[in-house]
Every structure is written in structure tokens, then in C-alpha cells.
C-alpha positions as semicolon CSV with decimal commas, in nm:
position;residue;x (nm);y (nm);z (nm)
1;X;0,000;0,000;0,000
2;X;0,167;0,318;-0,122
3;X;-0,093;0,571;-0,009
4;X;-0,364;0,576;0,251
5;X;-0,682;0,692;0,080
6;X;-1,047;0,700;0,180
7;X;-1,121;0,421;-0,067
8;X;-0,851;0,205;0,092
9;X;-0,990;0,264;0,440
10;X;-1,343;0,179;0,328
11;X;-1,217;-0,141;0,164
12;X;-1,029;-0,242;0,480
13;X;-1,327;-0,176;0,706
14;X;-1,559;-0,365;0,469
15;X;-1,316;-0,657;0,483
16;X;-1,297;-0,650;0,863
17;X;-1,667;-0,608;0,944
18;X;-1,835;-0,725;0,627
19;X;-2,012;-0,495;0,384
20;X;-2,358;-0,508;0,545
21;X;-2,238;-0,459;0,904
22;X;-1,997;-0,179;0,808
23;X;-2,256;0,023;0,617
24;X;-2,515;-0,042;0,889
25;X;-2,272;0,105;1,143
26;X;-2,210;0,405;0,916
27;X;-2,586;0,457;0,880
28;X;-2,639;0,433;1,257
29;X;-2,358;0,683;1,317
30;X;-2,513;0,926;1,067
31;X;-2,858;0,896;1,229
32;X;-2,722;0,943;1,581
33;X;-2,512;1,241;1,472
34;X;-2,811;1,399;1,298
35;X;-3,021;1,346;1,610
36;X;-2,752;1,502;1,828
37;X;-2,721;1,805;1,600
38;X;-3,100;1,841;1,598
39;X;-3,109;1,836;1,979
40;X;-2,828;2,092;2,005
41;X;-3,000;2,326;1,758
42;X;-3,342;2,278;1,918
43;X;-3,230;2,327;2,277
44;X;-2,961;2,588;2,202
45;X;-2,752;2,465;2,495
46;X;-2,615;2,155;2,663
47;X;-2,796;2,038;2,972
48;X;-2,543;1,976;3,250
49;X;-2,762;1,709;3,409
50;X;-2,808;1,514;3,086
51;X;-2,441;1,555;2,999
52;X;-2,332;1,420;3,339
53;X;-2,549;1,111;3,299
54;X;-2,416;1,064;2,945
55;X;-2,059;1,080;3,077
56;X;-2,139;0,809;3,329
57;X;-2,207;0,572;3,038
58;X;-1,868;0,638;2,874
59;X;-1,679;0,348;3,039
60;X;-1,952;0,105;2,930
61;X;-1,930;0,236;2,574
62;X;-1,553;0,198;2,574
63;X;-1,570;-0,163;2,690
64;X;-1,855;-0,244;2,451
65;X;-1,662;-0,101;2,155
66;X;-1,351;-0,305;2,236
67;X;-1,553;-0,624;2,285
68;X;-1,745;-0,561;1,961
69;X;-1,429;-0,507;1,756
70;X;-1,267;-0,815;1,906
71;X;-1,579;-1,016;1,822
72;X;-1,592;-0,881;1,466
73;X;-1,223;-0,952;1,404
74;X;-1,228;-1,289;1,582
75;X;-0,944;-1,187;1,813
76;X;-0,888;-1,138;2,183
77;X;-0,673;-0,944;2,424
78;X;-0,409;-1,217;2,401
79;X;-0,365;-1,130;2,031
80;X;-0,241;-0,778;2,106
81;X;0,122;-0,763;2,006
82;X;0,298;-0,437;1,942
83;X;0,249;-0,074;2,032
84;X;0,025;-0,005;1,731
85;X;-0,219;-0,267;1,858
86;X;-0,244;-0,084;2,191
87;X;-0,287;0,250;2,015
88;X;-0,568;0,110;1,799
89;X;-0,729;-0,051;2,105
90;X;-0,722;0,280;2,293
91;X;-0,861;0,459;1,986
92;X;-1,149;0,211;1,963
93;X;-1,218;0,252;2,336
94;X;-1,210;0,631;2,305
95;X;-1,444;0,628;2,007
96;X;-1,681;0,394;2,192
97;X;-1,679;0,618;2,499
98;X;-1,752;0,934;2,303
99;X;-2,011;0,761;2,088
100;X;-2,196;0,623;2,388
101;X;-2,203;0,966;2,554
102;X;-2,347;1,122;2,239
103;X;-2,601;0,841;2,207
104;X;-2,715;0,864;2,570
105;X;-2,740;1,244;2,560
106;X;-2,940;1,231;2,236
107;X;-3,178;0,966;2,364
108;X;-3,237;1,159;2,686
109;X;-3,303;1,481;2,498
110;X;-3,535;1,322;2,244
111;X;-3,736;1,126;2,501
112;X;-3,756;1,391;2,772
113;X;-3,758;1,681;2,529
114;X;-3,766;2,039;2,644
115;X;-3,997;1,981;2,938
116;X;-3,828;2,229;3,169
117;X;-3,804;2,496;2,897
118;X;-4,168;2,442;2,798
119;X;-4,270;2,455;3,164
120;X;-4,078;2,779;3,217
121;X;-4,237;2,939;2,908
122;X;-4,583;2,842;3,034
123;X;-4,513;3,015;3,367
124;X;-4,454;3,354;3,200
């Protein structure tokens, strides 16, 4: 491989996860990101309470991401060899942690909505 291109990365990820699973994960990421952006635009601020609860789910998301990638690649922690393996493992854990926080915050905001803001507007 002479150059690292987007097409090469897509081909590698399709090979690792399979075409259907990879594109399903991309679709889910797009939907969750769109929902998060919608919530941010709608609410015009981050709720500290929702954000704190979302952060509490970050360790679970990190572990789930590592377990999922190890399942998809048919490998385990005993297969980790060099420093690049540890860097990739930490990257996967970080992405899982951030993704779970975004997912939890979005779900909270979409299900609970703007109840407090709507209640405050009704009191005026």
C-alpha cells in the first residue's frame, strides 16, 4: 500500500466487518449524529444534568466497543502484540466512549424533550 486513501480505508473496514455490518454502522452513526445536531440546535444549549449522565455511560461504551471489535475480528486481548495494537485498542475505546455519551445524551433529549423549557415558558 503506497498511499492511505479513503477508498482504501473503506475497503479495509468492509473486509474486517463485512459490507452489510460496516454500512449499517455508518448509517447508525449518521442517524445518531443527525439526532444530536437536531437536539443541540433545538435546545440551544447543553444540559449539564443530561451531559453528566451521558458521561457516566462512557466506560460502558468503551468496553462495549472493544468487545465488539474483538468479536468482529475474531481476536482477543491475548492477540495484542505491538504498540500499534495498543494505540488502535485505545482509539477504539475512546471512540466507543464518546459515541456512547453522544447516544445517551441524544436519547435523553429526544425522550424527555424540552420539558423544563416548555414549563418555564408556560409560567410567564
